[in-house]
N, CA, C and O atoms as CSV, one atom per row, in Angstrom:
chain,resi,resn,atom,element,x,y,z
A,1,MET,N,N,-21.530,10.411,-54.151
A,1,MET,CA,C,-21.701,10.391,-55.582
A,1,MET,C,C,-23.101,9.847,-55.890
A,1,MET,O,O,-23.601,8.962,-55.196
A,2,ARG,N,N,-23.721,10.389,-56.939
A,2,ARG,CA,C,-25.063,9.972,-57.347
A,2,ARG,C,C,-25.012,9.243,-58.686
A,2,ARG,O,O,-24.178,9.550,-59.538
A,3,CYS,N,N,-25.900,8.286,-58.860
A,3,CYS,CA,C,-26.027,7.538,-60.111
A,3,CYS,C,C,-26.520,8.507,-61.200
A,3,CYS,O,O,-27.501,9.219,-60.985
A,4,PRO,N,N,-25.856,8.542,-62.360
A,4,PRO,CA,C,-26.281,9.460,-63.416
A,4,PRO,C,C,-27.635,9.103,-64.037
A,4,PRO,O,O,-28.218,9.929,-64.739
A,5,ILE,N,N,-28.139,7.913,-63.799
A,5,ILE,CA,C,-29.420,7.493,-64.373
A,5,ILE,C,C,-30.575,7.729,-63.412
A,5,ILE,O,O,-31.538,8.413,-63.760
A,6,CYS,N,N,-30.493,7.167,-62.195
A,6,CYS,CA,C,-31.624,7.252,-61.260
A,6,CYS,C,C,-31.407,8.249,-60.121
A,6,CYS,O,O,-32.326,8.514,-59.347
A,7,ARG,N,N,-30.200,8.799,-60.015
A,7,ARG,CA,C,-29.845,9.803,-59.013
A,7,ARG,C,C,-29.766,9.249,-57.575
A,7,ARG,O,O,-29.674,10.032,-56.630
A,8,ARG,N,N,-29.800,7.932,-57.395
A,8,ARG,CA,C,-29.615,7.349,-56.056
A,8,ARG,C,C,-28.152,7.446,-55.658
A,8,ARG,O,O,-27.275,7.615,-56.506
A,9,SER,N,N,-27.905,7.341,-54.395
A,9,SER,CA,C,-26.543,7.352,-53.878
A,9,SER,C,C,-25.799,6.101,-54.357
A,9,SER,O,O,-26.367,5.009,-54.402
A,10,VAL,N,N,-24.528,6.274,-54.713
A,10,VAL,CA,C,-23.733,5.172,-55.262
A,10,VAL,C,C,-22.552,4.886,-54.351
A,10,VAL,O,O,-21.891,5.803,-53.862
A,11,ASP,N,N,-22.295,3.606,-54.130
A,11,ASP,CA,C,-21.093,3.177,-53.413
A,11,ASP,C,C,-19.924,3.350,-54.386
A,11,ASP,O,O,-19.851,2.647,-55.394
A,12,SER,N,N,-19.020,4.271,-54.096
A,12,SER,CA,C,-17.919,4.550,-55.015
A,12,SER,C,C,-16.669,3.706,-54.744
A,12,SER,O,O,-15.611,3.951,-55.323
A,13,SER,N,N,-16.797,2.732,-53.876
A,13,SER,CA,C,-15.645,1.877,-53.574
A,13,SER,C,C,-15.469,0.827,-54.682
A,13,SER,O,O,-16.401,0.565,-55.442
A,14,PRO,N,N,-14.288,0.235,-54.770
A,14,PRO,CA,C,-14.047,-0.810,-55.773
A,14,PRO,C,C,-14.975,-2.026,-55.627
A,14,PRO,O,O,-15.074,-2.840,-56.546
A,15,ALA,N,N,-15.643,-2.151,-54.496
A,15,ALA,CA,C,-16.579,-3.265,-54.288
A,15,ALA,C,C,-17.799,-3.150,-55.204
A,15,ALA,O,O,-18.430,-4.162,-55.509
A,16,ASN,N,N,-18.142,-1.940,-55.648
A,16,ASN,CA,C,-19.280,-1.736,-56.546
A,16,ASN,C,C,-18.806,-1.910,-57.983
A,16,ASN,O,O,-18.180,-1.012,-58.546
A,17,LYS,N,N,-19.099,-3.060,-58.576
A,17,LYS,CA,C,-18.606,-3.347,-59.930
A,17,LYS,C,C,-19.371,-2.579,-61.009
A,17,LYS,O,O,-19.007,-2.654,-62.183
A,18,PHE,N,N,-20.411,-1.850,-60.641
A,18,PHE,CA,C,-21.209,-1.093,-61.614
A,18,PHE,C,C,-20.888,0.403,-61.589
A,18,PHE,O,O,-21.571,1.181,-62.255
A,19,ARG,N,N,-19.866,0.824,-60.838
A,19,ARG,CA,C,-19.506,2.240,-60.765
A,19,ARG,C,C,-19.390,2.836,-62.148
A,19,ARG,O,O,-18.863,2.158,-63.030
A,20,PRO,N,N,-19.830,4.019,-62.401
A,20,PRO,CA,C,-20.406,5.031,-61.526
A,20,PRO,C,C,-21.907,4.871,-61.338
A,20,PRO,O,O,-22.562,5.783,-60.834
A,21,PHE,N,N,-22.462,3.735,-61.731
A,21,PHE,CA,C,-23.899,3.487,-61.596
A,21,PHE,C,C,-24.169,2.740,-60.299
A,21,PHE,O,O,-23.265,2.162,-59.695
A,22,CYS,N,N,-25.444,2.765,-59.881
A,22,CYS,CA,C,-25.791,2.104,-58.623
A,22,CYS,C,C,-26.070,0.617,-58.826
A,22,CYS,O,O,-25.982,-0.166,-57.881
A,23,SER,N,N,-26.407,0.227,-60.055
A,23,SER,CA,C,-26.797,-1.162,-60.295
A,23,SER,C,C,-26.541,-1.540,-61.754
A,23,SER,O,O,-26.248,-0.696,-62.600
A,24,GLU,N,N,-26.664,-2.835,-62.009
A,24,GLU,CA,C,-26.526,-3.326,-63.380
A,24,GLU,C,C,-27.618,-2.743,-64.270
A,24,GLU,O,O,-27.370,-2.444,-65.438
A,25,ARG,N,N,-28.827,-2.579,-63.726
A,25,ARG,CA,C,-29.934,-2.015,-64.492
A,25,ARG,C,C,-29.587,-0.629,-65.028
A,25,ARG,O,O,-29.760,-0.356,-66.216
A,26,CYS,N,N,-29.098,0.245,-64.150
A,26,CYS,CA,C,-28.749,1.604,-64.575
A,26,CYS,C,C,-27.591,1.588,-65.572
A,26,CYS,O,O,-27.565,2.395,-66.501
A,27,GLN,N,N,-26.648,0.690,-65.390
A,27,GLN,CA,C,-25.543,0.557,-66.323
A,27,GLN,C,C,-26.057,0.173,-67.712
A,27,GLN,O,O,-25.594,0.715,-68.716
A,28,LEU,N,N,-27.011,-0.761,-67.772
A,28,LEU,CA,C,-27.573,-1.204,-69.042
A,28,LEU,C,C,-28.464,-0.135,-69.686
A,28,LEU,O,O,-28.507,-0.018,-70.911
A,29,VAL,N,N,-29.172,0.640,-68.864
A,29,VAL,CA,C,-29.972,1.750,-69.399
A,29,VAL,C,C,-29.045,2.739,-70.104
A,29,VAL,O,O,-29.353,3.201,-71.203
A,30,ASP,N,N,-27.914,3.064,-69.480
A,30,ASP,CA,C,-26.956,3.982,-70.075
A,30,ASP,C,C,-26.376,3.414,-71.368
A,30,ASP,O,O,-26.248,4.135,-72.357
A,31,LEU,N,N,-26.031,2.152,-71.368
A,31,LEU,CA,C,-25.503,1.498,-72.572
A,31,LEU,C,C,-26.527,1.546,-73.701
A,31,LEU,O,O,-26.178,1.818,-74.849
A,32,GLY,N,N,-27.785,1.282,-73.377
A,32,GLY,CA,C,-28.848,1.344,-74.380
A,32,GLY,C,C,-29.029,2.738,-74.945
A,32,GLY,O,O,-29.333,2.896,-76.128
A,33,THR,N,N,-28.846,3.750,-74.113
A,33,THR,CA,C,-28.950,5.130,-74.576
A,33,THR,C,C,-27.830,5.441,-75.568
A,33,THR,O,O,-28.069,6.093,-76.584
A,34,TRP,N,N,-26.608,4.980,-75.282
A,34,TRP,CA,C,-25.501,5.164,-76.220
A,34,TRP,C,C,-25.764,4.386,-77.501
A,34,TRP,O,O,-25.577,4.912,-78.598
A,35,ALA,N,N,-26.199,3.131,-77.367
A,35,ALA,CA,C,-26.443,2.289,-78.551
A,35,ALA,C,C,-27.556,2.859,-79.417
A,35,ALA,O,O,-27.523,2.715,-80.639
A,36,GLY,N,N,-28.535,3.499,-78.805
A,36,GLY,CA,C,-29.630,4.110,-79.540
A,36,GLY,C,C,-29.284,5.481,-80.095
A,36,GLY,O,O,-30.139,6.171,-80.650
A,37,GLU,N,N,-28.021,5.871,-79.942
A,37,GLU,CA,C,-27.507,7.153,-80.438
A,37,GLU,C,C,-28.298,8.353,-79.916
A,37,GLU,O,O,-28.488,9.340,-80.627
A,38,GLU,N,N,-28.757,8.257,-78.659
A,38,GLU,CA,C,-29.503,9.361,-78.058
A,38,GLU,C,C,-28.586,10.388,-77.401
A,38,GLU,O,O,-29.002,11.524,-77.173
A,39,TYR,N,N,-27.348,10.010,-77.093
A,39,TYR,CA,C,-26.385,10.964,-76.568
A,39,TYR,C,C,-25.690,11.626,-77.757
A,39,TYR,O,O,-25.452,10.982,-78.779
A,40,ARG,N,N,-25.371,12.895,-77.624
A,40,ARG,CA,C,-24.676,13.637,-78.668
A,40,ARG,C,C,-23.503,14.389,-78.056
A,40,ARG,O,O,-23.622,14.952,-76.968
A,41,ILE,N,N,-22.397,14.397,-78.738
A,41,ILE,CA,C,-21.234,15.177,-78.346
A,41,ILE,C,C,-21.055,16.237,-79.417
A,41,ILE,O,O,-20.866,15.920,-80.592
A,42,GLU,N,N,-21.115,17.504,-79.004
A,42,GLU,CA,C,-20.994,18.585,-79.969
A,42,GLU,C,C,-19.575,18.672,-80.503
A,42,GLU,O,O,-18.611,18.385,-79.793
A,43,GLY,N,N,-19.461,19.064,-81.744
A,43,GLY,CA,C,-18.166,19.238,-82.378
A,43,GLY,C,C,-18.345,19.545,-83.843
A,43,GLY,O,O,-19.467,19.644,-84.340
A,44,GLN,N,N,-17.238,19.694,-84.527
A,44,GLN,CA,C,-17.293,19.975,-85.951
A,44,GLN,C,C,-17.629,18.701,-86.715
A,44,GLN,O,O,-17.317,17.594,-86.275
A,45,THR,N,N,-18.271,18.876,-87.871
A,45,THR,CA,C,-18.601,17.752,-88.737
A,45,THR,C,C,-17.339,17.288,-89.443
A,45,THR,O,O,-16.603,18.097,-90.008
A,46,ARG,N,N,-17.090,15.993,-89.411
A,46,ARG,CA,C,-15.955,15.430,-90.140
A,46,ARG,C,C,-16.406,15.063,-91.530
A,46,ARG,O,O,-17.503,14.532,-91.709
A,47,HIS,N,N,-15.595,15.332,-92.497
A,47,HIS,CA,C,-15.902,14.985,-93.874
A,47,HIS,C,C,-15.101,13.755,-94.268
A,47,HIS,O,O,-13.956,13.588,-93.848
A,48,ASP,N,N,-15.696,12.914,-95.058
A,48,ASP,CA,C,-15.069,11.703,-95.555
A,48,ASP,C,C,-13.969,12.100,-96.545
A,48,ASP,O,O,-14.220,12.863,-97.478
A,49,ASP,N,N,-12.761,11.588,-96.344
A,49,ASP,CA,C,-11.643,11.923,-97.227
A,49,ASP,C,C,-11.822,11.357,-98.637
A,49,ASP,O,O,-11.151,11.810,-99.564
A,50,ARG,N,N,-12.696,10.395,-98.815
A,50,ARG,CA,C,-12.849,9.750,-100.123
A,50,ARG,C,C,-13.774,10.498,-101.061
A,50,ARG,O,O,-13.812,10.177,-102.249
A,51,GLY,N,N,-14.518,11.474,-100.583
A,51,GLY,CA,C,-15.469,12.152,-101.447
A,51,GLY,C,C,-15.618,13.615,-101.093
A,51,GLY,O,O,-15.061,14.098,-100.107
A,52,HIS,N,N,-16.346,14.277,-101.882
A,52,HIS,CA,C,-16.633,15.686,-101.663
A,52,HIS,C,C,-17.651,15.801,-100.530
A,52,HIS,O,O,-18.553,14.967,-100.447
A,53,PRO,N,N,-17.540,16.810,-99.650
A,53,PRO,CA,C,-18.477,16.936,-98.524
A,53,PRO,C,C,-19.942,16.987,-98.957
A,53,PRO,O,O,-20.815,16.526,-98.222
A,54,ASP,N,N,-20.223,17.540,-100.137
A,54,ASP,CA,C,-21.614,17.612,-100.608
A,54,ASP,C,C,-22.165,16.238,-100.981
A,54,ASP,O,O,-23.381,16.062,-101.054
A,55,ASP,N,N,-21.288,15.263,-101.217
A,55,ASP,CA,C,-21.725,13.918,-101.591
A,55,ASP,C,C,-22.104,13.066,-100.388
A,55,ASP,O,O,-22.699,12.000,-100.545
A,56,LEU,N,N,-21.759,13.533,-99.180
A,56,LEU,CA,C,-22.047,12.752,-97.976
A,56,LEU,C,C,-23.545,12.705,-97.719
A,56,LEU,O,O,-24.276,13.650,-98.013
A,57,LYS,N,N,-23.976,11.597,-97.170
A,57,LYS,CA,C,-25.391,11.447,-96.820
A,57,LYS,C,C,-25.756,12.475,-95.759
A,57,LYS,O,O,-25.048,12.616,-94.763
A,58,ARG,N,N,-26.836,13.181,-95.962
A,58,ARG,CA,C,-27.286,14.205,-95.029
A,58,ARG,C,C,-28.165,13.578,-93.955
A,58,ARG,O,O,-28.935,12.657,-94.226
A,59,GLU,N,N,-28.041,14.086,-92.739
A,59,GLU,CA,C,-28.911,13.666,-91.648
A,59,GLU,C,C,-29.900,14.794,-91.403
A,59,GLU,O,O,-29.576,15.964,-91.600
A,60,ARG,N,N,-31.110,14.442,-90.971
A,60,ARG,CA,C,-32.092,15.490,-90.699
A,60,ARG,C,C,-32.758,15.237,-89.361
A,60,ARG,O,O,-32.870,14.096,-88.912
A,61,LEU,N,N,-33.194,16.306,-88.739
A,61,LEU,CA,C,-33.877,16.191,-87.458
A,61,LEU,C,C,-35.255,15.575,-87.651
A,61,LEU,O,O,-35.909,15.812,-88.666
A,62,ILE,N,N,-35.693,14.787,-86.679
A,62,ILE,CA,C,-37.036,14.225,-86.702
A,62,ILE,C,C,-38.009,15.344,-86.345
A,62,ILE,O,O,-37.868,15.941,-85.278
A,63,PRO,N,N,-38.998,15.655,-87.200
A,63,PRO,CA,C,-39.922,16.748,-86.897
A,63,PRO,C,C,-40.776,16.445,-85.671
A,63,PRO,O,O,-41.198,15.307,-85.465
A,64,ASN,N,N,-41.023,17.455,-84.872
A,64,ASN,CA,C,-41.875,17.374,-83.683
A,64,ASN,C,C,-41.423,16.313,-82.685
A,64,ASN,O,O,-42.248,15.761,-81.956
A,65,ASP,N,N,-40.149,16.027,-82.644
A,65,ASP,CA,C,-39.625,15.036,-81.711
A,65,ASP,C,C,-39.275,15.730,-80.401
A,65,ASP,O,O,-38.601,16.760,-80.423
A,66,PRO,N,N,-39.713,15.197,-79.254
A,66,PRO,CA,C,-39.407,15.842,-77.982
A,66,PRO,C,C,-37.906,15.871,-77.698
A,66,PRO,O,O,-37.429,16.754,-76.985
A,67,LYS,N,N,-37.174,14.935,-78.236
A,67,LYS,CA,C,-35.721,14.929,-78.076
A,67,LYS,C,C,-35.150,15.568,-79.339
A,67,LYS,O,O,-34.857,14.866,-80.307
A,68,LYS,N,N,-34.993,16.855,-79.339
A,68,LYS,CA,C,-34.637,17.619,-80.535
A,68,LYS,C,C,-33.333,17.176,-81.177
A,68,LYS,O,O,-33.128,17.422,-82.366
A,69,ASN,N,N,-32.437,16.525,-80.423
A,69,ASN,CA,C,-31.154,16.158,-80.974
A,69,ASN,C,C,-31.128,14.782,-81.621
A,69,ASN,O,O,-30.098,14.382,-82.163
A,70,ARG,N,N,-32.239,14.043,-81.577
A,70,ARG,CA,C,-32.266,12.738,-82.235
A,70,ARG,C,C,-32.253,12.920,-83.729
A,70,ARG,O,O,-32.897,13.835,-84.242
A,71,LEU,N,N,-31.550,12.092,-84.431
A,71,LEU,CA,C,-31.414,12.217,-85.873
A,71,LEU,C,C,-31.934,10.988,-86.594
A,71,LEU,O,O,-31.880,9.875,-86.070
A,72,LEU,N,N,-32.432,11.197,-87.790
A,72,LEU,CA,C,-32.771,10.101,-88.693
A,72,LEU,C,C,-31.633,9.950,-89.674
A,72,LEU,O,O,-31.056,10.945,-90.111
A,73,HIS,N,N,-31.303,8.732,-90.024
A,73,HIS,CA,C,-30.234,8.501,-91.008
A,73,HIS,C,C,-30.867,8.122,-92.322
A,73,HIS,O,O,-30.160,7.881,-93.300
């Protein structure tokens, strides 16, 4: 198995407390990526039950951003 962050080989035994990552560093890099909302899961847009869908705050893509899926709120 390979670390999803650095691609190094990972010890997949229960002795590796950072599984599926190779180290605490890679685990924290992944957490920071989630916290920074850089990962996206495709799906349908959910609408707030309390208001009309047109009243919801719109998100827009950051122009000329190398990570095309990053959004500004």
